C-alpha positions as a printed NumPy array, in Angstrom:
array([[ 198.162, -246.007,  -23.857],
       [ 200.819, -248.944,  -24.173],
       [ 202.108, -248.747,  -20.366],
       [ 198.585, -248.208,  -19.115],
       [ 197.329, -251.12 ,  -21.228],
       [ 200.894, -253.745,  -19.873],
       [ 200.15 , -253.25 ,  -16.066],
       [ 196.66 , -253.625,  -16.444],
       [ 197.212, -257.451,  -18.035],
       [ 199.799, -257.998,  -15.483],
       [ 198.269, -257.076,  -12.445],
       [ 194.872, -259.437,  -14.655],
       [ 197.888, -262.357,  -14.939],
       [ 198.833, -262.103,  -11.187],
       [ 194.986, -262.276,  -10.458],
       [ 194.668, -265.475,  -12.454],
       [ 197.724, -267.232,  -10.533],
       [ 195.72 , -266.66 ,   -7.342],
       [ 197.618, -263.779,   -5.873],
       [ 194.307, -261.874,   -5.602],
       [ 193.494, -264.692,   -3.037],
       [ 192.456, -268.487,   -2.61 ],
       [ 190.01 , -270.178,   -4.921],
       [ 186.621, -271.08 ,   -3.717],
       [ 186.462, -274.07 ,   -6.205],
       [ 187.026, -275.739,   -9.345],
       [ 184.122, -274.661,  -11.199],
       [ 184.678, -271.147,   -9.948],
       [ 188.324, -270.979,  -10.72 ],
       [ 187.804, -272.502,  -14.416],
       [ 184.986, -269.705,  -14.746],
       [ 187.287, -266.886,  -13.535],
       [ 190.174, -268.144,  -15.41 ],
       [ 187.571, -267.485,  -18.552],
       [ 186.949, -264.682,  -17.425],
       [ 190.452, -263.22 ,  -17.53 ],
       [ 191.376, -264.678,  -20.687],
       [ 188.402, -262.332,  -21.963],
       [ 189.462, -259.659,  -20.545],
       [ 193.344, -260.459,  -21.605],
       [ 191.732, -260.961,  -25.07 ],
       [ 190.181, -257.433,  -24.87 ],
       [ 193.037, -255.823,  -23.343],
       [ 194.986, -257.171,  -26.361],
       [ 192.262, -255.503,  -29.194],
       [ 192.935, -252.293,  -27.124],
       [ 196.192, -252.389,  -27.599],
       [ 195.916, -253.026,  -31.251],
       [ 193.935, -249.797,  -31.637],
       [ 195.603, -247.6  ,  -29.819],
       [ 198.597, -248.843,  -32.198],
       [ 196.772, -247.903,  -35.052],
       [ 195.632, -244.878,  -33.366],
       [ 199.324, -244.008,  -33.301],
       [ 199.728, -244.806,  -36.921],
       [ 196.938, -242.611,  -37.567],
       [ 198.318, -239.77 ,  -36.13 ],
       [ 201.72 , -240.007,  -37.695],
       [ 199.988, -240.215,  -40.907],
       [ 197.954, -236.909,  -40.044],
       [ 201.153, -235.047,  -39.339],
       [ 202.588, -236.296,  -42.212],
       [ 199.694, -235.337,  -44.477],
       [ 199.48 , -231.686,  -42.394],
       [ 202.539, -231.421,  -43.615],
       [ 202.158, -232.116,  -47.317],
       [ 198.967, -229.647,  -47.058],
       [ 201.224, -226.736,  -45.809],
       [ 203.754, -227.065,  -48.539],
       [ 200.991, -227.484,  -51.16 ],
       [ 199.18 , -224.408,  -49.583],
       [ 203.02 , -222.647,  -49.779],
       [ 203.423, -223.266,  -53.251],
       [ 199.67 , -222.116,  -54.055],
       [ 200.214, -218.969,  -52.219],
       [ 203.663, -218.09 ,  -54.404],
       [ 201.41 , -218.763,  -57.185],
       [ 198.937, -216.677,  -56.046],
       [ 201.389, -213.82 ,  -55.516],
       [ 203.214, -214.354,  -58.778],
       [ 199.582, -213.979,  -60.86 ],
       [ 198.835, -210.761,  -58.928],
       [ 201.941, -209.164,  -59.292],
       [ 201.396, -210.098,  -63.205],
       [ 197.825, -208.526,  -63.115],
       [ 199.486, -205.542,  -61.377],
       [ 201.982, -204.931,  -63.826],
       [ 204.702, -206.758,  -62.483],
       [ 207.113, -209.971,  -62.147],
       [ 206.859, -212.139,  -59.061],
       [ 210.889, -211.813,  -58.824],
       [ 210.995, -208.141,  -60.012],
       [ 213.88 , -209.151,  -62.05 ],
       [ 214.721, -206.367,  -64.796],
       [ 217.701, -204.018,  -64.714],
       [ 220.889, -205.277,  -62.268],
       [ 222.193, -203.626,  -59.37 ],
       [ 223.785, -200.621,  -60.095],
       [ 225.196, -197.148,  -58.481],
       [ 225.43 , -193.919,  -61.011],
       [ 226.215, -190.785,  -60.897],
       [ 223.692, -187.501,  -60.908],
       [ 225.588, -186.5  ,  -64.275],
       [ 223.89 , -189.834,  -65.875],
       [ 220.762, -189.344,  -64.133],
       [ 220.347, -185.863,  -65.63 ],
       [ 221.155, -187.401,  -68.87 ],
       [ 217.81 , -189.805,  -68.313],
       [ 215.723, -187.186,  -67.272],
       [ 217.016, -184.918,  -70.534],
       [ 215.888, -187.824,  -72.527],
       [ 213.101, -189.347,  -71.441],
       [ 209.997, -186.375,  -72.119],
       [ 207.554, -187.52 ,  -69.323],
       [ 208.985, -188.359,  -65.82 ],
       [ 207.486, -189.132,  -63.133],
       [ 208.829, -188.719,  -59.636],
       [ 207.657, -190.952,  -56.505],
       [ 208.525, -189.043,  -52.993],
       [ 208.589, -190.409,  -49.663],
       [ 209.865, -189.368,  -46.13 ],
       [ 213.605, -189.166,  -47.091],
       [ 213.209, -185.989,  -49.095],
       [ 211.439, -184.465,  -45.991],
       [ 213.682, -185.37 ,  -43.578],
       [ 216.422, -182.315,  -44.431],
       [ 213.543, -180.499,  -43.633],
       [ 213.195, -181.572,  -40.008],
       [ 210.506, -183.957,  -40.702],
       [ 211.278, -187.23 ,  -39.19 ],
       [ 211.416, -190.204,  -41.461],
       [ 208.554, -193.02 ,  -41.702],
       [ 210.66 , -195.613,  -40.489],
       [ 214.424, -194.714,  -39.911],
       [ 216.464, -195.298,  -36.959],
       [ 214.613, -192.339,  -35.293],
       [ 211.696, -192.139,  -37.6  ],
       [ 208.591, -190.149,  -36.393],
       [ 206.342, -193.584,  -36.46 ],
       [ 208.407, -194.986,  -33.622],
       [ 207.982, -191.993,  -30.727],
       [ 204.879, -190.56 ,  -29.743],
       [ 203.051, -193.888,  -28.314],
       [ 204.694, -196.668,  -26.288],
       [ 201.228, -198.534,  -26.251],
       [ 200.764, -199.148,  -30.145],
       [ 203.005, -199.823,  -33.105],
       [ 202.496, -197.267,  -36.23 ],
       [ 200.02 , -199.41 ,  -37.804],
       [ 197.842, -199.874,  -34.784],
       [ 197.682, -196.536,  -34.053],
       [ 196.924, -195.189,  -37.668],
       [ 193.995, -197.164,  -37.977],
       [ 190.308, -196.099,  -38.655],
       [ 189.77 , -198.813,  -36.077],
       [ 192.084, -197.078,  -33.309],
       [ 190.149, -193.648,  -34.544],
       [ 187.114, -195.215,  -33.362],
       [ 187.719, -196.063,  -30.37 ],
       [ 190.087, -193.432,  -29.221],
       [ 189.396, -190.431,  -31.297],
       [ 190.42 , -187.822,  -29.413],
       [ 193.465, -189.429,  -28.237],
       [ 194.353, -189.951,  -32.253],
       [ 193.385, -186.557,  -33.043],
       [ 195.596, -185.234,  -30.563],
       [ 198.312, -187.227,  -32.127],
       [ 197.677, -186.229,  -35.63 ],
       [ 197.724, -182.16 ,  -34.321],
       [ 201.198, -182.651,  -32.527],
       [ 201.916, -184.061,  -35.956],
       [ 200.828, -181.289,  -38.078],
       [ 202.641, -178.659,  -35.582],
       [ 206.062, -180.357,  -36.365],
       [ 204.903, -180.03 ,  -40.141],
       [ 203.535, -176.66 ,  -39.826],
       [ 207.119, -175.652,  -38.434],
       [ 208.726, -176.928,  -41.278],
       [ 209.987, -175.511,  -44.432],
       [ 210.431, -176.714,  -48.002],
       [ 213.987, -177.628,  -48.368],
       [ 216.586, -177.328,  -51.081],
       [ 215.408, -180.846,  -52.462],
       [ 211.877, -179.742,  -52.674],
       [ 213.096, -176.268,  -54.698],
       [ 215.235, -178.181,  -56.957],
       [ 213.259, -180.759,  -57.998],
       [ 210.431, -177.961,  -58.448],
       [ 213.338, -176.264,  -60.8  ],
       [ 213.626, -179.687,  -62.786],
       [ 209.942, -179.822,  -63.33 ],
       [ 210.286, -176.492,  -65.063],
       [ 213.331, -177.313,  -66.858],
       [ 211.468, -180.661,  -68.511],
       [ 208.849, -178.694,  -69.166],
       [ 210.946, -175.75 ,  -71.117],
       [ 212.495, -178.458,  -73.148],
       [ 208.848, -179.586,  -74.604],
       [ 208.167, -182.735,  -71.872],
       [ 206.285, -183.346,  -68.554],
       [ 206.881, -183.918,  -64.723],
       [ 204.211, -185.667,  -62.541],
       [ 204.955, -186.009,  -58.491],
       [ 203.771, -188.748,  -56.812],
       [ 204.306, -188.212,  -53.154],
       [ 203.666, -190.77 ,  -49.861],
       [ 204.34 , -187.393,  -48.309],
       [ 201.327, -185.777,  -45.84 ],
       [ 203.507, -182.722,  -44.885],
       [ 202.311, -180.476,  -48.155],
       [ 206.077, -179.417,  -48.591],
       [ 205.594, -180.044,  -52.349],
       [ 202.739, -177.989,  -52.525],
       [ 204.443, -175.488,  -50.501],
       [ 207.795, -175.365,  -52.989],
       [ 205.492, -174.059,  -55.712],
       [ 204.212, -177.5  ,  -57.279],
       [ 201.144, -177.301,  -60.148],
       [ 197.569, -178.562,  -58.045],
       [ 197.683, -180.278,  -61.708],
       [ 200.88 , -182.338,  -61.931],
       [ 200.841, -182.973,  -57.89 ],
       [ 199.429, -186.478,  -56.246],
       [ 199.306, -186.762,  -52.66 ],
       [ 198.706, -190.312,  -52.661],
       [ 198.488, -190.887,  -48.593],
       [ 196.514, -187.22 ,  -48.334],
       [ 197.28 , -184.07 ,  -46.398],
       [ 197.256, -183.586,  -42.826],
       [ 196.477, -179.682,  -43.276],
       [ 192.711, -180.741,  -44.611],
       [ 190.168, -182.649,  -42.734],
       [ 186.902, -184.249,  -43.676],
       [ 183.856, -185.252,  -41.834],
       [ 183.813, -189.325,  -41.071],
       [ 182.398, -191.174,  -43.903],
       [ 181.956, -194.335,  -42.699],
       [ 180.159, -192.435,  -39.396],
       [ 175.744, -192.98 ,  -40.712],
       [ 174.477, -189.461,  -41.065],
       [ 177.637, -188.   ,  -42.328],
       [ 177.785, -186.026,  -45.567],
       [ 179.548, -189.154,  -47.318],
       [ 178.282, -191.845,  -45.578],
       [ 175.762, -192.851,  -48.457],
       [ 178.405, -192.409,  -51.471],
       [ 180.388, -194.913,  -52.938],
       [ 183.719, -193.755,  -52.594],
       [ 185.577, -196.076,  -55.203],
       [ 183.146, -194.11 ,  -57.49 ],
       [ 184.892, -192.281,  -60.101],
       [ 182.305, -190.229,  -61.585],
       [ 182.508, -186.755,  -61.419],
       [ 179.386, -185.67 ,  -59.436],
       [ 180.389, -188.183,  -56.845],
       [ 183.91 , -187.327,  -56.73 ],
       [ 182.939, -183.398,  -56.787],
       [ 180.228, -184.366,  -53.376],
       [ 183.093, -186.081,  -51.733],
       [ 185.898, -183.302,  -52.223],
       [ 183.458, -180.587,  -51.697],
       [ 183.766, -182.391,  -47.709],
       [ 187.66 , -181.55 ,  -47.604],
       [ 188.077, -178.586,  -45.762],
       [ 191.204, -177.197,  -43.89 ],
       [ 191.819, -178.463,  -40.337],
       [ 191.592, -176.874,  -37.012],
       [ 194.782, -175.317,  -35.939],
       [ 196.47 , -176.881,  -33.043],
       [ 196.288, -174.319,  -29.986],
       [ 199.232, -172.93 ,  -28.763],
       [ 201.506, -175.04 ,  -26.779],
       [ 201.651, -174.577,  -22.661],
       [ 204.834, -174.636,  -20.878],
       [ 206.271, -176.735,  -24.099],
       [ 203.357, -179.351,  -24.033],
       [ 200.562, -179.904,  -26.307],
       [ 197.21 , -178.895,  -25.19 ],
       [ 194.127, -181.412,  -25.158],
       [ 191.045, -180.596,  -27.638],
       [ 188.063, -181.794,  -28.42 ],
       [ 187.38 , -183.846,  -31.853],
       [ 185.918, -181.148,  -34.376],
       [ 182.663, -181.919,  -36.193],
       [ 181.161, -181.1  ,  -39.372],
       [ 179.327, -177.664,  -39.681],
       [ 177.105, -179.453,  -41.548],
       [ 176.056, -182.642,  -40.633],
       [ 177.435, -182.878,  -37.017],
       [ 179.936, -185.719,  -37.54 ],
       [ 183.332, -185.931,  -36.13 ],
       [ 186.068, -184.505,  -38.343],
       [ 189.099, -187.141,  -39.057],
       [ 192.571, -186.139,  -40.837],
       [ 192.631, -186.16 ,  -44.52 ],
       [ 195.245, -189.004,  -44.479],
       [ 194.857, -192.732,  -45.694],
       [ 195.29 , -195.228,  -43.013],
       [ 196.524, -198.536,  -42.699],
       [ 193.135, -200.515,  -42.508],
       [ 192.159, -197.944,  -45.765],
       [ 192.165, -198.218,  -49.218],
       [ 193.239, -195.471,  -52.234],
       [ 190.586, -194.146,  -54.1  ],
       [ 190.733, -191.243,  -56.738],
       [ 188.287, -189.077,  -54.825],
       [ 190.144, -188.288,  -52.354],
       [ 193.588, -189.324,  -52.953],
       [ 193.597, -189.54 ,  -56.79 ],
       [ 195.082, -192.946,  -57.397],
       [ 193.797, -193.512,  -60.929],
       [ 195.323, -190.447,  -62.145],
       [ 198.71 , -191.331,  -60.47 ],
       [ 198.362, -194.978,  -61.886],
       [ 197.703, -193.081,  -65.823],
       [ 200.987, -190.762,  -65.143],
       [ 202.747, -193.581,  -64.046],
       [ 201.536, -195.694,  -67.257],
       [ 203.03 , -193.3  ,  -69.652],
       [ 205.819, -192.275,  -68.035],
       [ 209.516, -192.871,  -69.498],
       [ 210.831, -192.824,  -66.278],
       [ 210.459, -192.869,  -62.84 ],
       [ 212.474, -191.464,  -59.928],
       [ 212.26 , -192.316,  -56.533],
       [ 213.393, -190.508,  -53.935],
       [ 213.769, -191.349,  -49.994],
       [ 211.057, -193.989,  -50.103],
       [ 211.322, -198.017,  -48.974],
       [ 207.973, -198.557,  -51.175],
       [ 206.537, -200.214,  -48.161],
       [ 202.859, -199.758,  -49.074],
       [ 200.56 , -201.047,  -51.608],
       [ 200.485, -197.999,  -54.317],
       [ 204.362, -197.259,  -54.071],
       [ 205.035, -200.952,  -54.529],
       [ 202.384, -200.936,  -57.562],
       [ 204.293, -197.82 ,  -58.888],
       [ 207.484, -199.726,  -59.062],
       [ 206.354, -202.605,  -60.347],
       [ 204.276, -201.169,  -63.371],
       [ 207.758, -199.366,  -64.352],
       [ 210.365, -202.261,  -63.974],
       [ 207.631, -204.318,  -65.816],
       [ 207.734, -201.73 ,  -68.87 ],
       [ 211.34 , -201.863,  -68.956],
       [ 211.37 , -198.191,  -68.274],
       [ 214.506, -196.797,  -65.921],
       [ 213.575, -196.688,  -62.302],
       [ 216.312, -194.35 ,  -60.687],
       [ 216.613, -194.359,  -56.362],
       [ 218.04 , -191.274,  -54.79 ],
       [ 218.544, -192.51 ,  -51.56 ],
       [ 221.781, -192.102,  -48.906],
       [ 222.062, -195.358,  -47.64 ],
       [ 223.932, -198.413,  -49.261],
       [ 221.208, -200.95 ,  -49.592],
       [ 220.074, -201.614,  -53.214],
       [ 217.089, -202.889,  -54.884],
       [ 217.019, -204.949,  -58.251],
       [ 215.062, -203.128,  -60.881],
       [ 216.681, -199.951,  -59.906],
       [ 219.9  , -197.478,  -60.881],
       [ 220.97 , -195.977,  -57.712],
       [ 222.48 , -192.747,  -56.569],
       [ 223.908, -192.631,  -53.426],
       [ 223.042, -189.693,  -52.267],
       [ 221.245, -187.135,  -49.803],
       [ 218.575, -185.788,  -51.969],
       [ 219.125, -182.289,  -51.387],
       [ 222.498, -182.784,  -52.851],
       [ 221.584, -185.006,  -55.65 ],
       [ 218.731, -183.039,  -56.615],
       [ 220.867, -179.64 ,  -56.962],
       [ 223.755, -181.577,  -59.015],
       [ 220.995, -183.042,  -61.713],
       [ 219.445, -179.168,  -61.636],
       [ 222.926, -178.135,  -62.622],
       [ 224.136, -180.473,  -65.366],
       [ 220.097, -180.545,  -66.513],
       [ 220.664, -177.255,  -67.114],
       [ 223.895, -177.436,  -69.111],
       [ 221.705, -180.378,  -71.428],
       [ 218.843, -178.255,  -71.834],
       [ 220.834, -175.943,  -74.291],
       [ 221.678, -179.032,  -76.636],
       [ 219.284, -179.581,  -79.558],
       [ 216.867, -182.676,  -79.194],
       [ 219.538, -184.285,  -81.336],
       [ 222.863, -183.116,  -81.109],
       [ 225.182, -182.043,  -83.859],
       [ 226.916, -184.946,  -85.134],
       [ 230.597, -185.447,  -84.539],
       [ 231.631, -186.343,  -87.93 ],
       [ 235.503, -186.334,  -87.408],
       [ 238.088, -186.894,  -84.07 ],
       [ 238.815, -183.246,  -84.488],
       [ 234.686, -182.322,  -83.749],
       [ 234.827, -180.607,  -80.141],
       [ 232.488, -182.65 ,  -78.067],
       [ 231.445, -180.66 ,  -74.764],
       [ 232.207, -183.012,  -71.749],
       [ 234.814, -185.021,  -72.895],
       [ 237.296, -186.127,  -70.025],
       [ 241.043, -185.734,  -70.799],
       [ 242.689, -187.369,  -73.415],
       [ 245.546, -189.358,  -72.232],
       [ 249.192, -189.108,  -73.205],
       [ 249.875, -191.541,  -76.362],
       [ 252.001, -194.431,  -75.139],
       [ 255.856, -193.534,  -74.879],
       [ 258.872, -193.173,  -73.405],
       [ 257.835, -191.496,  -70.612],
       [ 254.184, -193.125,  -69.629],
       [ 253.72 , -196.698,  -69.995],
       [ 249.913, -198.312,  -71.009],
       [ 247.402, -197.302,  -68.916],
       [ 246.409, -200.373,  -66.543],
       [ 242.84 , -201.556,  -66.125],
       [ 243.085, -200.514,  -62.318],
       [ 243.726, -196.612,  -63.494],
       [ 247.4  , -197.083,  -62.671],
       [ 249.791, -196.521,  -65.428],
       [ 252.96 , -199.259,  -65.46 ],
       [ 255.132, -195.984,  -65.723],
       [ 255.445, -192.706,  -64.379],
       [ 252.146, -191.08 ,  -63.917],
       [ 253.228, -187.495,  -64.06 ],
       [ 252.545, -185.412,  -67.434],
       [ 250.518, -188.922,  -68.831],
       [ 247.26 , -187.115,  -68.997],
       [ 246.963, -183.763,  -70.332],
       [ 243.82 , -182.138,  -69.93 ],
       [ 241.848, -180.918,  -72.612],
       [ 237.956, -180.012,  -73.781],
       [ 237.491, -181.689,  -77.07 ],
       [ 239.429, -185.041,  -78.457],
       [ 241.948, -183.852,  -81.038],
       [ 243.107, -187.09 ,  -83.514],
       [ 246.729, -185.216,  -83.587],
       [ 247.232, -186.373,  -80.08 ],
       [ 245.654, -189.849,  -80.359],
       [ 248.471, -192.765,  -80.349],
       [ 249.45 , -194.843,  -83.721],
       [ 246.431, -197.803,  -83.862],
       [ 249.087, -200.291,  -83.107],
       [ 249.878, -198.774,  -79.729],
       [ 246.278, -198.875,  -78.721],
       [ 245.222, -202.029,  -76.713],
       [ 241.435, -201.337,  -75.737],
       [ 238.032, -201.803,  -77.206],
       [ 235.41 , -199.85 ,  -75.868],
       [ 232.621, -202.647,  -75.776],
       [ 229.279, -201.183,  -75.306],
       [ 226.828, -204.037,  -77.295],
       [ 227.166, -207.402,  -77.475],
       [ 231.096, -207.62 ,  -76.92 ],
       [ 230.41 , -206.933,  -73.391],
       [ 231.642, -210.014,  -71.566],
       [ 227.796, -208.962,  -69.324],
       [ 225.457, -208.85 ,  -72.189],
       [ 222.437, -210.408,  -71.43 ],
       [ 221.711, -214.038,  -73.325],
       [ 224.494, -213.52 ,  -75.368],
       [ 224.987, -214.252,  -79.21 ],
       [ 226.753, -216.972,  -80.273],
       [ 229.913, -214.65 ,  -80.932],
       [ 230.348, -212.796,  -77.498],
       [ 231.438, -215.867,  -75.125],
       [ 234.829, -216.62 ,  -77.995],
       [ 235.29 , -212.79 ,  -78.424],
       [ 235.318, -212.254,  -74.648],
       [ 237.914, -215.5  ,  -73.978],
       [ 241.175, -214.342,  -72.411],
       [ 240.386, -210.811,  -72.312],
       [ 239.893, -208.322,  -68.879],
       [ 237.352, -206.011,  -68.465],
       [ 236.487, -202.836,  -66.944],
       [ 233.221, -200.404,  -66.245],
       [ 233.996, -197.66 ,  -68.503],
       [ 232.078, -194.793,  -69.719],
       [ 232.24 , -192.848,  -73.215],
       [ 231.242, -189.257,  -73.438],
       [ 230.018, -187.128,  -76.558],
       [ 228.073, -189.988,  -77.681],
       [ 224.672, -191.764,  -77.612],
       [ 223.671, -195.335,  -78.318],
       [ 220.434, -196.206,  -80.64 ],
       [ 218.712, -199.437,  -81.526],
       [ 218.067, -199.476,  -85.415],
       [ 217.844, -202.663,  -86.636],
       [ 215.076, -205.21 ,  -85.644],
       [ 217.258, -207.365,  -83.756],
       [ 217.978, -204.494,  -81.459],
       [ 221.689, -204.25 ,  -81.568],
       [ 222.959, -201.201,  -80.268],
       [ 224.47 , -198.593,  -83.142],
       [ 226.828, -195.799,  -81.426],
       [ 226.791, -192.318,  -82.699],
       [ 229.419, -189.585,  -81.998],
       [ 227.578, -186.458,  -80.909],
       [ 228.391, -182.977,  -79.784],
       [ 227.039, -183.296,  -76.636],
       [ 227.29 , -184.07 ,  -72.918],
       [ 225.579, -187.168,  -72.835],
       [ 227.701, -190.318,  -72.313],
       [ 227.708, -194.366,  -73.136],
       [ 228.252, -196.797,  -70.606],
       [ 230.182, -199.933,  -71.302],
       [ 233.666, -202.037,  -70.672],
       [ 236.865, -201.637,  -71.758],
       [ 238.117, -204.795,  -72.674],
       [ 241.782, -205.724,  -73.625],
       [ 244.376, -208.591,  -73.221],
       [ 248.01 , -209.434,  -73.887],
       [ 249.305, -207.379,  -77.392],
       [ 249.624, -210.807,  -79.435],
       [ 245.896, -211.688,  -78.426],
       [ 244.588, -208.509,  -78.48 ],
       [ 245.735, -208.504,  -82.104],
       [ 243.497, -211.436,  -82.987],
       [ 240.701, -209.892,  -80.692],
       [ 240.8  , -206.905,  -82.592],
       [ 240.548, -208.403,  -86.264],
       [ 237.524, -210.732,  -84.538],
       [ 235.663, -207.414,  -83.544],
       [ 236.413, -206.567,  -87.123],
       [ 234.858, -209.098,  -88.473],
       [ 232.033, -209.563,  -85.843],
       [ 231.048, -205.189,  -86.578],
       [ 231.524, -205.647,  -90.476],
       [ 234.081, -202.98 ,  -90.24 ],
       [ 234.539, -200.708,  -92.75 ],
       [ 231.44 , -201.615,  -94.469],
       [ 228.821, -201.373,  -91.26 ],
       [ 230.319, -200.274,  -88.494],
       [ 233.064, -197.348,  -88.708],
       [ 236.284, -197.261,  -86.065],
       [ 237.544, -194.65 ,  -84.289],
       [ 240.466, -194.331,  -81.538],
       [ 238.836, -191.504,  -78.763],
       [ 239.618, -191.327,  -74.776],
       [ 237.633, -193.387,  -72.588],
       [ 236.951, -192.703,  -68.792],
       [ 237.249, -196.015,  -66.739],
       [ 234.772, -195.591,  -63.824],
       [ 234.827, -197.533,  -60.411],
       [ 231.988, -199.249,  -58.978],
       [ 230.418, -196.139,  -56.87 ],
       [ 230.295, -194.276,  -60.673],
       [ 233.263, -191.885,  -59.672],
       [ 235.509, -191.714,  -62.798],
       [ 239.364, -193.234,  -63.069],
       [ 241.535, -192.151,  -65.687],
       [ 240.722, -192.233,  -69.368],
       [ 243.02 , -194.314,  -71.662],
       [ 242.862, -194.374,  -75.659],
       [ 240.648, -197.235,  -77.041],
       [ 239.045, -198.51 ,  -80.485],
       [ 235.033, -197.757,  -80.592],
       [ 232.847, -199.161,  -83.55 ],
       [ 230.389, -196.423,  -84.653],
       [ 227.561, -195.955,  -86.896],
       [ 227.606, -191.875,  -86.862],
       [ 225.716, -190.254,  -89.723],
       [ 224.681, -193.962,  -91.343],
       [ 221.188, -193.505,  -90.078],
       [ 218.54 , -191.231,  -89.213],
       [ 218.317, -190.965,  -85.619],
       [ 215.123, -189.813,  -84.893],
       [ 213.753, -193.015,  -86.54 ],
       [ 215.58 , -195.082,  -84.283],
       [ 215.021, -195.982,  -80.614],
       [ 217.823, -194.001,  -78.388],
       [ 218.645, -195.416,  -74.835],
       [ 218.091, -192.613,  -72.538],
       [ 220.925, -194.16 ,  -69.937],
       [ 223.558, -194.937,  -72.52 ],
       [ 224.073, -198.411,  -70.912],
       [ 222.738, -200.891,  -73.706],
       [ 223.367, -204.119,  -71.606],
       [ 221.178, -202.444,  -68.723],
       [ 218.473, -201.768,  -71.437],
       [ 218.208, -204.972,  -72.607],
       [ 217.994, -206.546,  -68.768],
       [ 215.248, -204.662,  -68.738],
       [ 213.143, -205.304,  -71.917],
       [ 214.024, -209.012,  -71.652],
       [ 212.437, -209.599,  -68.337],
       [ 209.175, -208.221,  -68.828]])
């Protein structure tokens, strides 16, 4: 308002100077000037009021920004609270991101009596069914007018029932023409092996294609939490339908039996005509006459026990020892809750996915599900032949199944192996392949320049005790695995104890080394920390370096501190994946 007020004031001043015309008399002029003065005073007051309004407006803007900031913070706190109530954490910290091999995945399954598997569209992609949201995903075709979230809703079905039913018949045709792939069958065989070993496996699937059923997954251990496209029911939201008056969230047996009783096989799509779908009418219920709908969960609906087995699935998750995730991005409510529940409880969560993308809290097997599960099945079949607690390997001469080749002792022919996996001298003849560790081929201890650190001596140990940082100072490290061993937590403090066993299982840790003079001091320090020889024993064995993508490298000789035969293993806690640090990260972020 300021420019307008200024112009008005200038005009009034011009009038008072006589620009508006000649005065008719002195008295009249005085009166006119008095009026002008009053008008100018009013203009000044108006200008001041406008300024105050502007100031108030700026203040209001700042107040709004402050409110938005506080509201955002309140939302974050609310999300944290809800995540905690659902069994998760806001940051979803836990195990660090890490790629593992199918061999290690088989070990986790072997040592987890109760396994839960969560599958998504990825496992069915190899059957020719497009994925949910992939680059060529099924939900990105079929309609140019609506997003998948808009199309797969009850609201859309209520508006365009015939069009939506036609879309689902088209989808069902694709599912009917698809068959279970090697991943489905391998997963089913894995479940049989786990059951044979005295365990259990439950499959929770987001897929509506029914391929787990077709592969032979038992009804009592399969939870199709998003429904099944080959089934339909009358629309419970329409007055007069069979289930209109039922509480759809009820968990009592009579109500759930009534709700499940209305689910029937879906009407099969008619044959194509000239390669195109034939329009059909929406089927109606033979009992109530109300329109039928697909037995699938839509985006604007909620899970329940009667139709989607939500509670049963969550009970299986809460009781499981590990969660295997296959081909899903965890973008819907219940799968997210399943993931959070397991992470919060410190349970191993393993994700099988061909993509490079990784998620904190998960161990990753980067592979297509068919190839990965087949490899896991082969390894698990070998592990299934072992006793629940494999026989101890009390001496270095004990044959340890699955042990990598022992490196040739350092000498003139071959230099000491470096952390990069390249020997400092000629590589030919430096490694002799053998199926066991024989102390006669191990070098003298004064020639060994590596320590296999699997517990508090690891540089990456979480919340390390006082001795870790001084010990790892001036030392180099590299990822490594020791085969033929297991890790247990025995003491109340939760420190790890390694045990040599006649097993294919492995322990993951780090090879640490230093220059010869420094290494001698570090070895003496390690002896003191581990209480050698009174509390821990020490052995020189071959340890296998590991690359970042979990592929094996060359073996080297290393000192390993262990407690073989020193305690009752069945009274201790065994770490399924053999990685104490990963386990501690999960435990400390509960």
